Backbone bond lengths (Angstrom), bond angles and torsions (degrees), N, CA, C in turn:
res aa  C-N    CA-C-N  psi(-1)  N-CA   C-N-CA  omega(-1)  CA-C   N-CA-C  phi
1 M - - - 1.434 - - 1.507 108.67 -
2 S 1.294 115.75 141.31 1.448 120.12 179.96 1.527 109.53 -76.52
3 W 1.307 116.09 143.44 1.474 120.57 177.91 1.526 109.79 -68.10
4 E 1.376 117.32 -16.55 1.453 118.81 -178.41 1.559 107.84 -60.88
5 A 1.294 118.04 -33.06 1.452 120.15 -179.73 1.542 111.62 -65.21
6 W 1.332 116.74 -28.10 1.469 120.55 179.93 1.515 113.25 -93.37
7 G 1.314 118.26 -19.14 1.427 119.15 -175.67 1.542 109.60 115.41
8 D 1.316 115.41 -142.28 1.461 122.46 -178.60 1.480 112.91 -65.11
9 P 1.354 118.97 122.76 1.489 120.11 179.18 1.523 113.85 -63.28
10 E 1.351 117.16 -23.03 1.462 120.34 179.12 1.508 111.55 -78.97
11 D 1.358 116.49 -14.03 1.450 121.80 -175.92 1.539 109.46 -131.73
12 P 1.357 117.46 67.31 1.464 117.46 -177.57 1.531 111.53 -69.18
13 P 1.321 117.39 160.80 1.459 118.85 -178.68 1.519 111.12 -69.68
14 E 1.348 114.68 148.13 1.455 118.61 177.98 1.515 109.83 -82.47
15 L 1.324 116.20 134.98 1.430 120.11 177.83 1.536 109.52 -98.00
16 P 1.309 116.25 147.78 1.448 119.86 177.90 1.539 112.09 -58.26
17 D 1.306 118.47 147.16 1.447 121.80 178.86 1.543 109.21 -58.02
18 G 1.306 117.33 135.13 1.434 123.47 178.94 1.521 114.07 78.64
19 W 1.333 118.64 6.09 1.444 120.57 179.48 1.506 113.04 -62.34
20 L 1.359 115.52 -38.57 1.456 120.21 -178.15 1.529 106.50 -147.10
21 C 1.317 114.67 114.54 1.451 119.10 -178.66 1.553 108.30 -74.68
22 E 1.322 116.44 163.71 1.458 122.35 -177.84 1.524 112.05 -60.41
23 E 1.305 116.59 -40.50 1.500 120.57 179.53 1.515 110.10 -64.05
24 D 1.348 117.61 -42.71 1.475 120.12 179.00 1.492 109.78 -65.41
25 A 1.335 118.49 -39.03 1.445 121.80 179.80 1.506 111.94 -63.77
26 E 1.335 116.65 -39.64 1.445 121.70 176.78 1.527 110.94 -64.80
27 D 1.328 117.24 -42.66 1.452 120.95 178.25 1.530 110.29 -62.00
28 L 1.312 116.55 -44.77 1.467 119.40 179.16 1.543 112.23 -63.56
29 Q 1.310 115.99 -39.11 1.473 119.33 176.87 1.492 111.59 -63.62
30 R 1.308 117.15 -39.09 1.463 123.09 178.40 1.518 109.64 -64.05
31 N 1.340 116.66 -43.23 1.470 122.23 179.70 1.535 110.57 -63.59
32 V 1.324 116.15 -42.12 1.478 119.18 178.16 1.516 110.01 -63.48
33 G 1.311 118.48 -39.99 1.481 121.30 177.97 1.540 110.80 -63.89
34 D 1.345 116.07 -41.31 1.435 120.72 -178.42 1.500 110.87 -66.81
35 L 1.327 116.34 -40.41 1.475 120.71 179.37 1.546 111.07 -69.36
36 A 1.321 116.92 -35.34 1.485 120.34 177.22 1.522 109.55 -66.46
37 M 1.342 116.53 -40.16 1.459 120.15 178.71 1.543 109.72 -64.56
38 L 1.316 117.05 -43.81 1.454 120.70 176.96 1.507 112.05 -61.37
39 G 1.311 117.66 -40.66 1.444 122.46 177.12 1.521 111.11 -59.53
40 A 1.336 116.66 -43.33 1.473 121.55 179.19 1.526 110.64 -65.83
41 Q 1.332 116.72 -38.47 1.480 119.74 175.88 1.517 111.42 -64.05
42 L 1.295 116.23 -44.92 1.502 120.03 175.40 1.514 112.50 -58.70
43 D 1.342 114.96 -39.56 1.458 120.67 177.36 1.532 110.65 -57.50
44 R 1.343 114.83 -49.28 1.459 117.68 -179.51 1.507 113.88 -64.58
45 A 1.319 117.69 -37.49 1.452 122.39 177.80 1.523 111.47 -65.27
46 L 1.366 116.72 -43.78 1.450 118.21 -178.48 1.515 110.78 -71.19
47 R 1.313 119.11 -30.98 1.484 120.81 177.03 1.523 109.46 -62.45
48 K 1.339 117.85 -39.13 1.455 120.70 179.10 1.535 111.31 -72.00
49 A 1.323 117.20 -42.27 1.456 122.00 -176.03 1.544 111.87 -73.65
50 A 1.297 117.78 -38.74 1.505 120.49 -174.36 1.507 106.87 -144.04
51 P 1.329 119.02 79.46 1.453 122.00 -176.42 1.538 113.87 -65.07
52 E 1.335 116.50 -17.57 1.478 117.78 -176.54 1.546 111.45 -80.38
53 H 1.339 119.29 -14.65 1.463 120.97 -179.38 1.490 112.09 -74.80
54 D 1.320 117.54 147.90 1.449 122.79 178.64 1.523 111.88 -96.31
55 L 1.348 118.65 -7.12 1.445 120.28 -177.41 1.513 113.16 -60.45
56 P 1.347 121.37 -41.17 1.446 119.26 179.41 1.541 112.09 -59.15
57 A 1.293 116.84 -41.01 1.459 119.83 179.02 1.503 112.57 -65.40
58 R 1.341 117.67 -40.73 1.427 121.72 176.53 1.518 112.13 -64.15
59 A 1.328 115.96 -41.94 1.503 118.57 -178.40 1.523 110.06 -66.62
60 L 1.347 117.02 -43.59 1.454 119.73 179.34 1.530 111.99 -65.06
61 D 1.355 115.63 -36.13 1.459 119.43 177.02 1.526 110.85 -62.82
62 Y 1.355 115.15 -41.47 1.460 117.26 177.65 1.523 111.58 -61.95
63 L 1.326 117.60 -44.59 1.465 120.95 179.42 1.529 110.74 -61.18
64 H 1.287 117.40 -37.47 1.504 120.56 177.60 1.553 110.55 -67.87
65 R 1.342 115.07 -44.82 1.440 118.00 -179.81 1.537 113.93 -61.56
66 E 1.326 114.71 -34.34 1.426 118.54 -178.61 1.536 113.42 -90.06
67 G 1.350 115.56 2.66 1.484 120.54 176.43 1.524 111.26 73.10
68 L 1.315 118.00 31.97 1.483 120.70 -177.69 1.518 113.02 -109.72
69 C 1.318 119.22 15.40 1.460 121.44 -178.32 1.523 112.62 -101.97
70 G 1.279 117.16 16.95 1.455 119.53 178.23 1.511 112.40 -72.36
71 S 1.305 116.53 158.45 1.447 122.14 177.05 1.526 108.06 -98.73
72 P 1.359 119.13 135.28 1.445 119.08 178.36 1.520 110.46 -68.93
73 L 1.308 117.96 -17.62 1.486 120.59 175.92 1.519 111.02 -72.54
74 R 1.347 117.22 -23.25 1.459 119.45 -177.08 1.515 112.74 -97.07
75 E 1.308 116.70 -8.61 1.472 118.30 179.90 1.535 111.20 -73.67
76 T 1.288 115.61 147.03 1.460 119.86 174.98 1.486 109.62 -93.35
77 P 1.318 119.67 138.20 1.458 121.45 179.71 1.516 112.55 -66.51
78 N 1.314 117.33 149.64 1.455 120.98 178.33 1.511 109.68 -67.95
79 A 1.297 115.68 135.58 1.448 119.76 -178.25 1.517 110.99 -92.31
């Protein structure tokens, strides 16, 4: 979700205590990463099948704008 829906990214809304536990947050983050990877795979498949369509470029642009095009191989583990 874009921060634009919430307002200023430097000042996100405060969530009530216990709204989302750390384990649930990690699961959601993993799901978002998996969906972003699947979107990128679909992008590549559609580019091969129908190169004249602009949808793959728009989808990949969205993933880039939302910071979801990273590679899990490039991420540094949490210390």
